[in-house]
N, CA, C, O and the ligand as a Tripos MOL2 file, in Angstrom:
@<TRIPOS>MOLECULE
protein
  225   223    57     0     0
PROTEIN
NO_CHARGES

@<TRIPOS>ATOM
      1 N           0.8440   -1.2010    0.0000 N.3       1 MET1
      2 CA          0.0000    0.0000    0.0000 C.3       1 MET1
      3 C           0.8770    1.2480    0.0000 C.2       1 MET1
      4 O           1.8500    1.3500    0.7480 O.2       1 MET1
      5 N           0.5080    2.1840   -0.8530 N.am      2 ARG2
      6 CA          1.3520    3.3520   -1.0240 C.3       2 ARG2
      7 C           0.6930    4.5920   -0.4380 C.2       2 ARG2
      8 O          -0.4970    4.8350   -0.6370 O.2       2 ARG2
      9 N           1.4690    5.3540    0.2720 N.am      3 SER3
     10 CA          0.9660    6.5980    0.8380 C.3       3 SER3
     11 C           0.6890    7.6080   -0.2740 C.2       3 SER3
     12 O           1.4320    7.6830   -1.2520 O.2       3 SER3
     13 N          -0.3790    8.3800   -0.1190 N.am      4 ILE4
     14 CA         -0.7180    9.3640   -1.1540 C.3       4 ILE4
     15 C           0.2070   10.5650   -1.0650 C.2       4 ILE4
     16 O           0.6700   11.1020   -2.0720 O.2       4 ILE4
     17 N           0.4600   10.9680    0.1680 N.am      5 LEU5
     18 CA          1.2760   12.1700    0.3480 C.3       5 LEU5
     19 C           2.7560   11.8410    0.1360 C.2       5 LEU5
     20 O           3.3050   10.9230    0.7460 O.2       5 LEU5
     21 N           3.3670   12.6040   -0.7300 N.am      6 GLN6
     22 CA          4.7830   12.4230   -1.0160 C.3       6 GLN6
     23 C           5.5480   13.6500   -0.5360 C.2       6 GLN6
     24 O           4.9830   14.7280   -0.3550 O.2       6 GLN6
     25 N           6.8210   13.4590   -0.3410 N.am      7 LYS7
     26 CA          7.6590   14.5810    0.0790 C.3       7 LYS7
     27 C           8.8330   14.7120   -0.8780 C.2       7 LYS7
     28 O           9.4800   13.7260   -1.2310 O.2       7 LYS7
     29 N           9.0940   15.9350   -1.2890 N.am      8 CYS8
     30 CA         10.2030   16.1610   -2.2160 C.3       8 CYS8
     31 C          11.5210   15.7820   -1.5510 C.2       8 CYS8
     32 O          11.7880   16.1550   -0.4090 O.2       8 CYS8
     33 N          12.3330   15.0390   -2.2820 N.am      9 LEU9
     34 CA         13.6080   14.5940   -1.7280 C.3       9 LEU9
     35 C          14.6410   15.7130   -1.7510 C.2       9 LEU9
     36 O          15.6830   15.6100   -1.1050 O.2       9 LEU9
     37 N          14.3620   16.7590   -2.4790 N.am     10 ALA10
     38 CA         15.3450   17.8350   -2.6080 C.3      10 ALA10
     39 C          15.0170   19.0090   -1.6830 C.2      10 ALA10
     40 O          15.8570   19.4180   -0.8820 O.2      10 ALA10
     41 N          13.8030   19.5530   -1.7900 N.am     11 CYS11
     42 CA         13.4880   20.7650   -1.0290 C.3      11 CYS11
     43 C          12.5830   20.4800    0.1600 C.2      11 CYS11
     44 O          12.3760   21.3570    0.9990 O.2      11 CYS11
     45 N          12.0320   19.2490    0.2520 N.am     12 GLY12
     46 CA         11.2600   18.8710    1.4240 C.3      12 GLY12
     47 C           9.8030   19.2880    1.3620 C.2      12 GLY12
     48 O           9.0810   19.1210    2.3450 O.2      12 GLY12
     49 N           9.3560   19.8170    0.2580 N.am     13 ARG13
     50 CA          7.9670   20.2290    0.1270 C.3      13 ARG13
     51 C           7.0700   19.0090   -0.0710 C.2      13 ARG13
     52 O           7.4210   18.0720   -0.7890 O.2      13 ARG13
     53 N           5.9200   19.0370    0.5720 N.am     14 TYR14
     54 CA          4.9850   17.9230    0.4400 C.3      14 TYR14
     55 C           4.1270   18.0950   -0.8040 C.2      14 TYR14
     56 O           3.7400   19.2080   -1.1630 O.2      14 TYR14
     57 N           3.8390   16.9770   -1.4530 N.am     15 SER15
     58 CA          3.0500   17.0120   -2.6700 C.3      15 SER15
     59 C           2.3680   15.6700   -2.8470 C.2      15 SER15
     60 O           2.7840   14.6750   -2.2530 O.2      15 SER15
     61 N           1.3260   15.6370   -3.6570 N.am     16 MET16
     62 CA          0.6710   14.3750   -3.9560 C.3      16 MET16
     63 C           1.1130   13.8440   -5.3130 C.2      16 MET16
     64 O           0.6040   12.8310   -5.7930 O.2      16 MET16
     65 N           2.0600   14.5350   -5.9200 N.am     17 LYS17
     66 CA          2.5460   14.1180   -7.2290 C.3      17 LYS17
     67 C           3.8980   13.4180   -7.1090 C.2      17 LYS17
     68 O           4.5610   13.4690   -6.0740 O.2      17 LYS17
     69 N           4.2800   12.7660   -8.1980 N.am     18 ASP18
     70 CA          5.5620   12.0570   -8.1990 C.3      18 ASP18
     71 C           6.7240   13.0130   -8.4090 C.2      18 ASP18
     72 O           7.8790   12.6900   -8.1310 O.2      18 ASP18
     73 N           6.3880   14.2030   -8.9090 N.am     19 VAL19
     74 CA          7.4270   15.2040   -9.1370 C.3      19 VAL19
     75 C           7.0650   16.4630   -8.3610 C.2      19 VAL19
     76 O           5.9140   16.8980   -8.3750 O.2      19 VAL19
     77 N           8.0300   17.0350   -7.6990 N.am     20 CYS20
     78 CA          7.7950   18.2220   -6.8840 C.3      20 CYS20
     79 C           7.3630   19.4010   -7.7580 C.2      20 CYS20
     80 O           8.0520   19.7190   -8.7270 O.2      20 CYS20
     81 N           6.2440   20.0570   -7.4430 N.am     21 PRO21
     82 CA          5.7990   21.2170   -8.2150 C.3      21 PRO21
     83 C           6.6600   22.4490   -7.9420 C.2      21 PRO21
     84 O           6.6030   23.4390   -8.6710 O.2      21 PRO21
     85 N           7.4440   22.3690   -6.8970 N.am     22 ASN22
     86 CA          8.2660   23.5150   -6.5120 C.3      22 ASN22
     87 C           9.6040   23.5280   -7.2480 C.2      22 ASN22
     88 O          10.0090   24.5560   -7.7900 O.2      22 ASN22
     89 N          10.2820   22.3930   -7.2640 N.am     23 CYS23
     90 CA         11.6240   22.3630   -7.8580 C.3      23 CYS23
     91 C          11.7530   21.3180   -8.9550 C.2      23 CYS23
     92 O          12.7760   21.2710   -9.6380 O.2      23 CYS23
     93 N          10.7280   20.4700   -9.1430 N.am     24 GLY24
     94 CA         10.7840   19.5070  -10.2320 C.3      24 GLY24
     95 C          11.5460   18.2370   -9.8880 C.2      24 GLY24
     96 O          11.7330   17.3730  -10.7440 O.2      24 GLY24
     97 N          11.9830   18.1180   -8.6430 N.am     25 HIS25
     98 CA         12.7090   16.9290   -8.2230 C.3      25 HIS25
     99 C          11.7240   15.8050   -7.9000 C.2      25 HIS25
    100 O          10.5550   16.0600   -7.6130 O.2      25 HIS25
    101 N          12.1970   14.5820   -7.9490 N.am     26 ALA26
    102 CA         11.3420   13.4350   -7.6390 C.3      26 ALA26
    103 C          10.9490   13.4500   -6.1640 C.2      26 ALA26
    104 O          11.7450   13.8160   -5.2980 O.2      26 ALA26
    105 N           9.7110   13.0460   -5.8950 N.am     27 THR27
    106 CA          9.2520   12.9660   -4.5220 C.3      27 THR27
    107 C           9.2570   11.5140   -4.0440 C.2      27 THR27
    108 O           9.3640   10.5840   -4.8440 O.2      27 THR27
    109 N           9.1410   11.3410   -2.7470 N.am     28 GLY28
    110 CA          9.1220   10.0000   -2.1780 C.3      28 GLY28
    111 C           8.3080   10.0020   -0.9040 C.2      28 GLY28
    112 O           7.8020   11.0400   -0.4770 O.2      28 GLY28
    113 N           8.1850    8.8380   -0.3020 N.am     29 SER29
    114 CA          7.4480    8.7480    0.9490 C.3      29 SER29
    115 C           8.1820    9.5190    2.0360 C.2      29 SER29
    116 O           9.4060    9.4240    2.1290 O.2      29 SER29
    117 N           7.4560   10.2930    2.8760 N.am     30 PRO30
    118 CA          8.0880   11.0410    3.9580 C.3      30 PRO30
    119 C           8.7990   10.1220    4.9400 C.2      30 PRO30
    120 O           9.7870   10.5110    5.5630 O.2      30 PRO30
    121 N           8.2970    8.9100    5.0760 N.am     31 MET31
    122 CA          8.9280    7.9600    5.9810 C.3      31 MET31
    123 C           9.3240    6.7070    5.1990 C.2      31 MET31
    124 O           8.5480    5.7540    5.1170 O.2      31 MET31
    125 N          10.5040    6.7060    4.6370 N.am     32 PRO32
    126 CA         10.9600    5.5590    3.8540 C.3      32 PRO32
    127 C          11.0750    4.3090    4.7210 C.2      32 PRO32
    128 O          11.4560    4.3940    5.8880 O.2      32 PRO32
    129 N          10.7480    3.1550    4.1550 N.am     33 PRO33
    130 CA         10.6720    1.9080    4.9080 C.3      33 PRO33
    131 C          11.9770    1.5310    5.5960 C.2      33 PRO33
    132 O          12.1130    1.7020    6.8070 O.2      33 PRO33
    133 N          12.9170    1.0300    4.8450 N.am     34 ARG34
    134 CA         14.1590    0.6000    5.4800 C.3      34 ARG34
    135 C          15.3370    0.9630    4.6030 C.2      34 ARG34
    136 O          15.5450    0.3860    3.5360 O.2      34 ARG34
    137 N          16.0960    1.9190    5.0680 N.am     35 TYR35
    138 CA         17.3010    2.2900    4.3410 C.3      35 TYR35
    139 C          18.4420    2.3960    5.3390 C.2      35 TYR35
    140 O          18.2340    2.7810    6.4900 O.2      35 TYR35
    141 N          19.6010    2.0660    4.9160 N.am     36 SER36
    142 CA         20.7550    2.3130    5.7730 C.3      36 SER36
    143 C          20.9870    3.8200    5.8050 C.2      36 SER36
    144 O          20.9870    4.4620    4.7540 O.2      36 SER36
    145 N          21.1840    4.3880    6.9760 N.am     37 PRO37
    146 CA         21.3560    5.8360    7.1090 C.3      37 PRO37
    147 C          22.4730    6.3640    6.2230 C.2      37 PRO37
    148 O          22.3620    7.4550    5.6640 O.2      37 PRO37
    149 N          23.5210    5.6140    6.0960 N.am     38 GLU38
    150 CA         24.6440    6.0630    5.2730 C.3      38 GLU38
    151 C          24.2200    6.2340    3.8150 C.2      38 GLU38
    152 O          24.5040    7.2590    3.1940 O.2      38 GLU38
    153 N          23.5410    5.2270    3.2790 N.am     39 ASP39
    154 CA         23.0980    5.2910    1.8940 C.3      39 ASP39
    155 C          22.1450    6.4520    1.6840 C.2      39 ASP39
    156 O          22.2210    7.1730    0.6900 O.2      39 ASP39
    157 N          21.2460    6.6170    2.6420 N.am     40 ARG40
    158 CA         20.2180    7.6460    2.5080 C.3      40 ARG40
    159 C          20.8650    9.0270    2.4650 C.2      40 ARG40
    160 O          20.5290    9.8510    1.6150 O.2      40 ARG40
    161 N          21.7710    9.2670    3.3640 N.am     41 TYR41
    162 CA         22.3920   10.5880    3.4000 C.3      41 TYR41
    163 C          23.2780   10.8080    2.1900 C.2      41 TYR41
    164 O          23.3600   11.9200    1.6690 O.2      41 TYR41
    165 N          23.9450    9.7450    1.7390 N.am     42 GLY42
    166 CA         24.7930    9.8620    0.5540 C.3      42 GLY42
    167 C          23.9720   10.2410   -0.6570 C.2      42 GLY42
    168 O          24.3380   11.1490   -1.4040 O.2      42 GLY42
    169 N          22.8550    9.5430   -0.8570 N.am     43 ALA43
    170 CA         21.9960    9.8280   -2.0130 C.3      43 ALA43
    171 C          21.4070   11.2230   -1.8850 C.2      43 ALA43
    172 O          21.3230   11.9580   -2.8690 O.2      43 ALA43
    173 N          21.0030   11.5860   -0.6890 N.am     44 TYR44
    174 CA         20.3960   12.8990   -0.4760 C.3      44 TYR44
    175 C          21.3890   14.0050   -0.8040 C.2      44 TYR44
    176 O          21.0390   14.9900   -1.4550 O.2      44 TYR44
    177 N          22.6180   13.8390   -0.3550 N.am     45 ARG45
    178 CA         23.6160   14.8890   -0.5920 C.3      45 ARG45
    179 C          23.9470   14.9950   -2.0740 C.2      45 ARG45
    180 O          24.1380   16.0920   -2.5980 O.2      45 ARG45
    181 N          24.0150   13.8410   -2.7490 N.am     46 ARG46
    182 CA         24.3060   13.8800   -4.1790 C.3      46 ARG46
    183 C          23.1980   14.5990   -4.9350 C.2      46 ARG46
    184 O          23.4660   15.4110   -5.8210 O.2      46 ARG46
    185 N          21.9420   14.2960   -4.5780 N.am     47 LYS47
    186 CA         20.8060   14.9220   -5.2630 C.3      47 LYS47
    187 C          20.7640   16.4100   -4.9680 C.2      47 LYS47
    188 O          20.5080   17.2200   -5.8590 O.2      47 LYS47
    189 N          21.0160   16.7680   -3.7180 N.am     48 LEU48
    190 CA         20.9700   18.1730   -3.3220 C.3      48 LEU48
    191 C          22.0190   18.9470   -4.1130 C.2      48 LEU48
    192 O          21.7580   20.0560   -4.5780 O.2      48 LEU48
    193 N          23.1890   18.3670   -4.2610 N.am     49 LYS49
    194 CA         24.2530   19.0420   -4.9910 C.3      49 LYS49
    195 C          23.8350   19.2630   -6.4410 C.2      49 LYS49
    196 O          24.0870   20.3220   -7.0160 O.2      49 LYS49
    197 N          23.1930   18.2520   -7.0250 N.am     50 ARG50
    198 CA         22.7870   18.3680   -8.4090 C.3      50 ARG50
    199 C          21.7490   19.4740   -8.5830 C.2      50 ARG50
    200 O          21.7970   20.2270   -9.5550 O.2      50 ARG50
    201 N          20.8190   19.5700   -7.6480 N.am     51 VAL51
    202 CA         19.7890   20.6010   -7.7410 C.3      51 VAL51
    203 C          20.4130   21.9740   -7.6470 C.2      51 VAL51
    204 O          20.0380   22.8840   -8.3870 O.2      51 VAL51
    205 N          21.3520   22.1280   -6.7520 N.am     52 HIS52
    206 CA         21.9890   23.4250   -6.5880 C.3      52 HIS52
    207 C          22.7380   23.8270   -7.8510 C.2      52 HIS52
    208 O          22.7630   25.0010   -8.2200 O.2      52 HIS52
    209 N          23.3410   22.8550   -8.5060 N.am     53 GLU53
    210 CA         24.0510   23.1700   -9.7360 C.3      53 GLU53
    211 C          23.0790   23.6090  -10.8260 C.2      53 GLU53
    212 O          23.3860   24.4960  -11.6220 O.2      53 GLU53
    213 N          21.9020   22.9810  -10.8570 N.am     54 LEU54
    214 CA         20.9120   23.3240  -11.8650 C.3      54 LEU54
    215 C          20.3390   24.7210  -11.6350 C.2      54 LEU54
    216 O          19.9690   25.4080  -12.5860 O.2      54 LEU54
    217 N          20.2670   25.1340  -10.3810 N.am     55 GLU55
    218 CA         19.6170   26.4020  -10.0650 C.3      55 GLU55
    219 C          20.5570   27.5900  -10.2140 C.2      55 GLU55
    220 O          20.1370   28.7420  -10.1030 O.2      55 GLU55
    221 N          21.7830   27.3140  -10.4580 N.am     56 ARG56
    222 CA         22.7390   28.4170  -10.5980 C.3      56 ARG56
    223 C          22.4670   29.2630  -11.8190 C.2      56 ARG56
    224 O          23.1860   30.2290  -12.0730 O.2      56 ARG56
    225 ZN         11.1650   20.1300   -4.3620 Zn       57 ZN57
@<TRIPOS>BOND
     1     1     2 1
     2     2     3 1
     3     3     4 2
     4     3     5 am
     5     5     6 1
     6     6     7 1
     7     7     8 2
     8     7     9 am
     9     9    10 1
    10    10    11 1
    11    11    12 2
    12    11    13 am
    13    13    14 1
    14    14    15 1
    15    15    16 2
    16    15    17 am
    17    17    18 1
    18    18    19 1
    19    19    20 2
    20    19    21 am
    21    21    22 1
    22    22    23 1
    23    23    24 2
    24    23    25 am
    25    25    26 1
    26    26    27 1
    27    27    28 2
    28    27    29 am
    29    29    30 1
    30    30    31 1
    31    31    32 2
    32    31    33 am
    33    33    34 1
    34    34    35 1
    35    35    36 2
    36    35    37 am
    37    37    38 1
    38    38    39 1
    39    39    40 2
    40    39    41 am
    41    41    42 1
    42    42    43 1
    43    43    44 2
    44    43    45 am
    45    45    46 1
    46    46    47 1
    47    47    48 2
    48    47    49 am
    49    49    50 1
    50    50    51 1
    51    51    52 2
    52    51    53 am
    53    53    54 1
    54    54    55 1
    55    55    56 2
    56    55    57 am
    57    57    58 1
    58    58    59 1
    59    59    60 2
    60    59    61 am
    61    61    62 1
    62    62    63 1
    63    63    64 2
    64    63    65 am
    65    65    66 1
    66    66    67 1
    67    67    68 2
    68    67    69 am
    69    69    70 1
    70    70    71 1
    71    71    72 2
    72    71    73 am
    73    73    74 1
    74    74    75 1
    75    75    76 2
    76    75    77 am
    77    77    78 1
    78    78    79 1
    79    79    80 2
    80    79    81 am
    81    81    82 1
    82    82    83 1
    83    83    84 2
    84    83    85 am
    85    85    86 1
    86    86    87 1
    87    87    88 2
    88    87    89 am
    89    89    90 1
    90    90    91 1
    91    91    92 2
    92    91    93 am
    93    93    94 1
    94    94    95 1
    95    95    96 2
    96    95    97 am
    97    97    98 1
    98    98    99 1
    99    99   100 2
   100    99   101 am
   101   101   102 1
   102   102   103 1
   103   103   104 2
   104   103   105 am
   105   105   106 1
   106   106   107 1
   107   107   108 2
   108   107   109 am
   109   109   110 1
   110   110   111 1
   111   111   112 2
   112   111   113 am
   113   113   114 1
   114   114   115 1
   115   115   116 2
   116   115   117 am
   117   117   118 1
   118   118   119 1
   119   119   120 2
   120   119   121 am
   121   121   122 1
   122   122   123 1
   123   123   124 2
   124   123   125 am
   125   125   126 1
   126   126   127 1
   127   127   128 2
   128   127   129 am
   129   129   130 1
   130   130   131 1
   131   131   132 2
   132   131   133 am
   133   133   134 1
   134   134   135 1
   135   135   136 2
   136   135   137 am
   137   137   138 1
   138   138   139 1
   139   139   140 2
   140   139   141 am
   141   141   142 1
   142   142   143 1
   143   143   144 2
   144   143   145 am
   145   145   146 1
   146   146   147 1
   147   147   148 2
   148   147   149 am
   149   149   150 1
   150   150   151 1
   151   151   152 2
   152   151   153 am
   153   153   154 1
   154   154   155 1
   155   155   156 2
   156   155   157 am
   157   157   158 1
   158   158   159 1
   159   159   160 2
   160   159   161 am
   161   161   162 1
   162   162   163 1
   163   163   164 2
   164   163   165 am
   165   165   166 1
   166   166   167 1
   167   167   168 2
   168   167   169 am
   169   169   170 1
   170   170   171 1
   171   171   172 2
   172   171   173 am
   173   173   174 1
   174   174   175 1
   175   175   176 2
   176   175   177 am
   177   177   178 1
   178   178   179 1
   179   179   180 2
   180   179   181 am
   181   181   182 1
   182   182   183 1
   183   183   184 2
   184   183   185 am
   185   185   186 1
   186   186   187 1
   187   187   188 2
   188   187   189 am
   189   189   190 1
   190   190   191 1
   191   191   192 2
   192   191   193 am
   193   193   194 1
   194   194   195 1
   195   195   196 2
   196   195   197 am
   197   197   198 1
   198   198   199 1
   199   199   200 2
   200   199   201 am
   201   201   202 1
   202   202   203 1
   203   203   204 2
   204   203   205 am
   205   205   206 1
   206   206   207 1
   207   207   208 2
   208   207   209 am
   209   209   210 1
   210   210   211 1
   211   211   212 2
   212   211   213 am
   213   213   214 1
   214   214   215 1
   215   215   216 2
   216   215   217 am
   217   217   218 1
   218   218   219 1
   219   219   220 2
   220   219   221 am
   221   221   222 1
   222   222   223 1
   223   223   224 2
@<TRIPOS>SUBSTRUCTURE
     1 MET1         2 RESIDUE 1 A MET
     2 ARG2         6 RESIDUE 1 A ARG
     3 SER3        10 RESIDUE 1 A SER
     4 ILE4        14 RESIDUE 1 A ILE
     5 LEU5        18 RESIDUE 1 A LEU
     6 GLN6        22 RESIDUE 1 A GLN
     7 LYS7        26 RESIDUE 1 A LYS
     8 CYS8        30 RESIDUE 1 A CYS
     9 LEU9        34 RESIDUE 1 A LEU
    10 ALA10       38 RESIDUE 1 A ALA
    11 CYS11       42 RESIDUE 1 A CYS
    12 GLY12       46 RESIDUE 1 A GLY
    13 ARG13       50 RESIDUE 1 A ARG
    14 TYR14       54 RESIDUE 1 A TYR
    15 SER15       58 RESIDUE 1 A SER
    16 MET16       62 RESIDUE 1 A MET
    17 LYS17       66 RESIDUE 1 A LYS
    18 ASP18       70 RESIDUE 1 A ASP
    19 VAL19       74 RESIDUE 1 A VAL
    20 CYS20       78 RESIDUE 1 A CYS
    21 PRO21       82 RESIDUE 1 A PRO
    22 ASN22       86 RESIDUE 1 A ASN
    23 CYS23       90 RESIDUE 1 A CYS
    24 GLY24       94 RESIDUE 1 A GLY
    25 HIS25       98 RESIDUE 1 A HIS
    26 ALA26      102 RESIDUE 1 A ALA
    27 THR27      106 RESIDUE 1 A THR
    28 GLY28      110 RESIDUE 1 A GLY
    29 SER29      114 RESIDUE 1 A SER
    30 PRO30      118 RESIDUE 1 A PRO
    31 MET31      122 RESIDUE 1 A MET
    32 PRO32      126 RESIDUE 1 A PRO
    33 PRO33      130 RESIDUE 1 A PRO
    34 ARG34      134 RESIDUE 1 A ARG
    35 TYR35      138 RESIDUE 1 A TYR
    36 SER36      142 RESIDUE 1 A SER
    37 PRO37      146 RESIDUE 1 A PRO
    38 GLU38      150 RESIDUE 1 A GLU
    39 ASP39      154 RESIDUE 1 A ASP
    40 ARG40      158 RESIDUE 1 A ARG
    41 TYR41      162 RESIDUE 1 A TYR
    42 GLY42      166 RESIDUE 1 A GLY
    43 ALA43      170 RESIDUE 1 A ALA
    44 TYR44      174 RESIDUE 1 A TYR
    45 ARG45      178 RESIDUE 1 A ARG
    46 ARG46      182 RESIDUE 1 A ARG
    47 LYS47      186 RESIDUE 1 A LYS
    48 LEU48      190 RESIDUE 1 A LEU
    49 LYS49      194 RESIDUE 1 A LYS
    50 ARG50      198 RESIDUE 1 A ARG
    51 VAL51      202 RESIDUE 1 A VAL
    52 HIS52      206 RESIDUE 1 A HIS
    53 GLU53      210 RESIDUE 1 A GLU
    54 LEU54      214 RESIDUE 1 A LEU
    55 GLU55      218 RESIDUE 1 A GLU
    56 ARG56      222 RESIDUE 1 A ARG
    57 ZN57       225 GROUP 0 **** ****
């Protein structure tokens, strides 16, 4: 079962769409099931860096 409310992985804005209406980044569940903290933070930092480069 999938939650309707999604959260942007880049800017943290909540949305019901798969893509953030604010920054266009992919959204995901606000509470991800099971991820290793290291992997999660690594992916988050990589994505954040990419968004910042795009917004320049
Ligand atoms: Zn966003």
